[in-house]
N, C-alpha and C positions, 0 to 999 in steps of 0.2 A: 409907637408905645401905645397901648392901651390905660388909659383913663384906670388909677388906683382901685375907682369905683367897680370895677368890671372885675377886677379878679379874685380871685378864689381867697378867700382868708377864711374859711374854716364850715364849719357847718352851718353859718348862721345866713352865706349866700349860698348856700350850694347849689339849691334849686335852680335858681336865675343863672346862676354860674352856668352851670349845666346846659340850657337851654344857648344861651350865647356864645358861649367857648361852643361849641355843636353846630352850628350854625357858621360860624366864625370858621372853625376846620373844615367844616363841607366847603367853602366858598376857597379853601386855599387844598382842597382837593385832597384830604392827609385822614378825614374824620375815618374812615374805615383801617387805614392804619396802628391810629391812637387806642381803636377803640378791641385791636389784636382780632378784626375779620379780615385783614390782610397779608396775606408773607410779607417775608422780608428775604428776599434770595440771598445764598451764600455767593461772595467770591469765585464766579467759576475759574478755576485753572488752569491754562493750554495744557498743562500734562495730562489733565484726564480727557482731554479732547484726540490728542497729538498722539497720546504713549500707544506703543504696542501693547494690547494685553500679556499681563503677565511677564513681562520683559525688561518695565522702565525707559525703555528705547523711546526716544522720539519721532516718530515718522517723518519723513520730511517727501514735497515731492517731487518726481523726477522730474527735469524737465523733457517734452515730447521731444522725439528726435527726429531730425528733418529728414526728408525722402532724398535717396540718394538718386545718381545719373544712373546707376545699374540698375534700378527697383527694386534698392535693399529693405528689409522691415522697417515700417516709421511702430514708436509705441505709443498708445496713447500717453498723457499725462496720467496721471491719479489721481481718478475723480475722487473717490473715497477720501482721500485727503484733503482735497478743496471744499467737499463737504462740511467735515468736521473741523475746518478754519472759520469756514460761512457759520457756524454753528455756534462754534465759539467765541464769535466777535458780535452775534447777535444778543447771545446770552450774557455778554459783558455790557453789548448797550443795558441790556435791562437792568443788570444787575447796577450798574452806573446810572441809571435812571428811579431805580428805588434806593441809594445812596442819597441822594439830593434830594427823593422825597420825605426819606428819614431823616436829615439834616431841618426842614422845612416842619417838620410835625416836630421837635426838640427843638427849636426855638418858640413855635407859636407854643407850643406849650410851657417854654420860662416865662414868656412874655404874660401868660391868664395867670399865673399863680405866684402870691405876696409870696416876698422874703424869707418870711418866719417859716411859710410851711413849705420852702423849697427846701431850706436849711433839715426842717426835722424828716424832709421825703429821704435825703441823702444817705440816711440811715440803715435804707435798705437796696439790696440789690433787685426787688425781685415785687414788682407791684401785687403780686396776692399774698404777700406779709401782713398781717395785721400789728396795726400800729399798737404800741403799748397804751395808750391813750383810749383807744377806743373801745 
């Protein structure tokens, strides 16, 4: 927990708070996120990667057929489905990382703003809304 002296109290300490808050946020790798310069990924839905276009049916990989002694045909596995699964897994991992980063940013911001301002800020859904006090 940071000292109450470093928390944002209002206009009186905004300039010094901005400098110190920014340094601390940068050290936690959340400054760009808090400044709106880094996008937050939406959760990747498995259906969006594995559904047949327009059908709503989920694709499933076919297991390869084994070669038979009589020289029967062997089907390769569905490579496209495997690639889609890997892409979904990679995107899901990035989303999870972003979600964790957002949690860190939220906790950081919570530490650095005094209780009185937090109550006042809770009234707004959008950070771009103007305060009735400004």
